[in-house]
Structure formats: structure tokens, C-alpha cells
C-alpha positions in Angstrom: 1.4 -4.7 -24.5 -0.4 -2.5 -22.0 -2.3 -4.1 -19.1 -6.1 -4.4 -19.1 -8.1 -1.6 -17.5 -5.6 1.2 -18.3 -6.5 3.2 -21.4 -5.5 6.7 -20.4 -2.5 8.4 -18.8 -2.6 7.5 -15.1 -0.8 9.2 -12.2 1.1 7.2 -9.7 2.8 8.1 -6.4 6.2 6.4 -6.3 8.1 5.4 -3.2 11.2 3.5 -2.1 11.6 0.2 -0.2 15.3 -0.5 -0.1 16.6 0.3 -3.6 13.3 -0.7 -5.4 10.8 1.8 -6.6 7.1 1.0 -6.2 4.0 3.0 -7.2 0.3 3.2 -6.2 -2.4 4.7 -8.4 -2.9 8.2 -7.0 -6.7 7.7 -6.9 -6.2 5.2 -4.1 -4.2 7.6 -1.9 -5.8 9.8 0.7 -2.7 11.5 1.9 1.0 11.1 2.9 2.1 11.7 6.5 5.5 12.1 8.1 6.3 9.1 10.3 5.0 9.4 13.8 4.9 7.0 16.7 2.5 4.1 16.2 0.6 2.4 19.0 1.4 -1.3 19.0 -1.4 -3.8 19.2 -0.5 -7.2 20.7 -1.0 -10.5 18.7 -1.1 -8.9 15.3 0.8 -10.1 12.2 4.5 -9.3 11.9 3.9 -6.8 9.1 1.5 -4.7 11.3 3.3 -1.8 13.1 0.2 -0.8 15.1 -2.3 2.0 14.7 -2.4 5.8 14.5 -5.0 8.3 15.2 -6.0 10.2 12.0 -8.4 13.0 12.9 -10.3 10.8 15.3 -10.2 7.6 13.3 -8.0 4.6 14.1 -5.9 3.6 11.1 -3.9 0.4 11.1 -0.3 0.9 9.9 1.6 -1.8 8.0 5.3 -2.0 7.3 5.5 -2.8 3.6 9.1 -4.0 4.0 7.8 -6.7 6.4 4.9 -7.5 4.2 7.2 -8.1 1.2 9.7 -10.1 3.4 12.4 -7.4 3.0 15.0 -6.8 5.7 14.1 -4.5 8.6 15.3 -0.9 8.4 15.6 1.9 11.0 13.2 4.7 10.5 14.7 7.9 9.1 13.6 11.5 8.5 12.4 10.3 5.1 10.2 7.5 6.5 6.5 8.2 5.6 3.1 6.7 6.0 0.9 6.6 2.9 -2.8 6.5 3.8 -4.6 4.4 1.2 -8.0 3.0 0.5 -8.2 -0.8 0.2 -11.5 -2.1 -1.3 -12.5 -5.7 -0.9 -16.0 -7.1 -1.2 -17.6 -3.6 -1.5 -16.1 -2.5 1.7 -13.4 0.2 1.9 -10.7 0.1 4.7 -8.3 2.9 5.3 -4.7 1.6 5.9 -1.4 3.3 6.5 1.5 1.9 4.6 4.9 2.7 6.0 7.6 3.2 3.3 11.3 4.3 3.3 10.6 7.5 1.4 8.2 9.0 -1.1 9.8 9.9 -4.4 7.3 11.7 -6.7 4.0 11.7 -8.6 4.6 10.4 -12.1 2.4 9.9 -15.1 2.5 6.7 -17.1 0.9 6.2 -20.5 -0.6 2.8 -21.0 2.1 1.9 -23.5 4.7 2.4 -20.7 3.1 -0.3 -18.6 3.7 -4.0 -19.0 1.8 -6.8 -17.4 3.3 -8.3 -14.2 5.8 -11.0 -15.0 4.8 -14.6 -14.2 7.0 -15.7 -11.3 5.9 -19.3 -10.9 3.4 -20.8 -8.6 5.4 -20.6 -5.3 5.4 -16.8 -5.0 2.4 -14.6 -4.5 2.6 -11.7 -6.9 -1.1 -11.1 -7.7 -0.9 -7.7 -6.0 1.5 -6.5 -8.7 -0.6 -4.6 -11.2 2.1 -4.2 -13.7 5.6 -2.9 -14.4 6.0 0.7 -15.4 9.0 2.0 -17.1 10.6 5.4 -16.2 13.7 5.9 -18.3 15.8 2.8 -17.8 14.3 1.9 -14.5 11.3 -0.3 -13.8 8.7 0.8 -11.3 6.6 -2.0 -9.6 2.9 -0.9 -9.8 0.9 -2.3 -6.8 -2.7 -3.2 -6.8 -3.7 -2.1 -3.3 -7.0 -4.0 -3.4 -5.1 -7.3 -3.7 -2.2 -6.4 -1.4 -3.8 -8.1 1.6 -5.8 -11.4 1.8 -9.3 -11.2 3.1 -8.1 -12.8 6.3 -5.2 -10.2 6.7 -7.6 -7.4 6.1 -10.0 -8.7 8.8 -7.1 -8.8 11.3 -6.2 -5.2 10.5 -9.8 -4.1 10.9 -10.1 -6.0 14.2 -6.9 -4.4 15.5 -8.4 -1.0 14.7 -11.7 -1.7 16.4 -10.1 -3.3 19.5 -7.9 -0.2 20.1 -10.8 1.6 21.7 -12.2 3.8 18.9 -14.2 3.3 15.8 -12.8 1.2 13.0 -11.9 3.1 9.8 -14.4 1.4 7.5 -16.5 3.3 5.0 -19.2 1.7 2.8 -18.4 1.9 -0.9 -20.9 4.2 -2.6 -20.2 2.9 -6.0 
């Protein structure tokens, strides 16, 4: 049974964290960057790497491995930063998500996507939009708008604004 809200073929950018394959709806992605040095900001959450300068805007960068409580990994030539739009409460925040490597853009038909499994009450999985199937492998589809709590997003926005330049917020025109 397909998940609600997906009625047409949708494109997703797939990426690796450890051996797992994750995906984000391509409409949420602004660009993919090679990893570059990140300016650390003191007193930020463990999953926040710091900030980067993206054409004059300060963009907070988060380590998705740390966000998902995965073991730390050294950066490699394949490490990338995916620039995504996160929308909460009619406000868009631009965030960089550091991943092990980007795999490909893939299309999924709604009948190739299953709802996220119920994992019990102790684990937070509301940011999993669904499970896509590519051949025999599952792809975890992320809901970027639910990836961060309101409080976490506020900390990320504050870190960007305290670094000395304008915070990367854009009003949602929709």
C-alpha cells in the first residue's frame, strides 16, 4: 500500500550512511557539494558540524551519522554535503547534511513505496517518510521537514546568525 501524498512517480537523491541507503525527495534539494572545511560553532548539539559559507549565506551543516546515533566515520573523498530546504511553521531554513557518499537519483513509483514501519514508542522515527524498494534493497525515505525538532532547528538557525552573517532563512511563498 503506497504512502499518502505520493500519487505520481517521484525522484529521490539516494546517499549512503554506513551500509544503509537513504533518500530525500529531489524537490527538497538545492545542490550537492564536495566536503569542505566547516567552521565550528561552540555550544551546539553534537550532530552539528558547524557552518559553511554558501555564496554569502551562512549554512549550518549537520552530520547525519551523529543525528541518527551511528558511529563516527572519517571523511573521505566521497563525503558530501547535501544542501536541503527544511520547512517548519511556514519558514524555510537551508541546512547542509553531511553524508558518506551520494549514490544516484532514482525514480520510485508510488507502488514501490511502503509506509514507514512502526518501531514502538521508544524510538523516534516520524522523520521516515517511507521505505522504497530498489531491486532487493530497501531505501529509507526521509521527511526532511520532520528530521529536526522545532528546538533543534532554532539552535541551528541561531548558530548561523551568531557566526557573523545573515541567517539562511527564506519566507515560504506558498
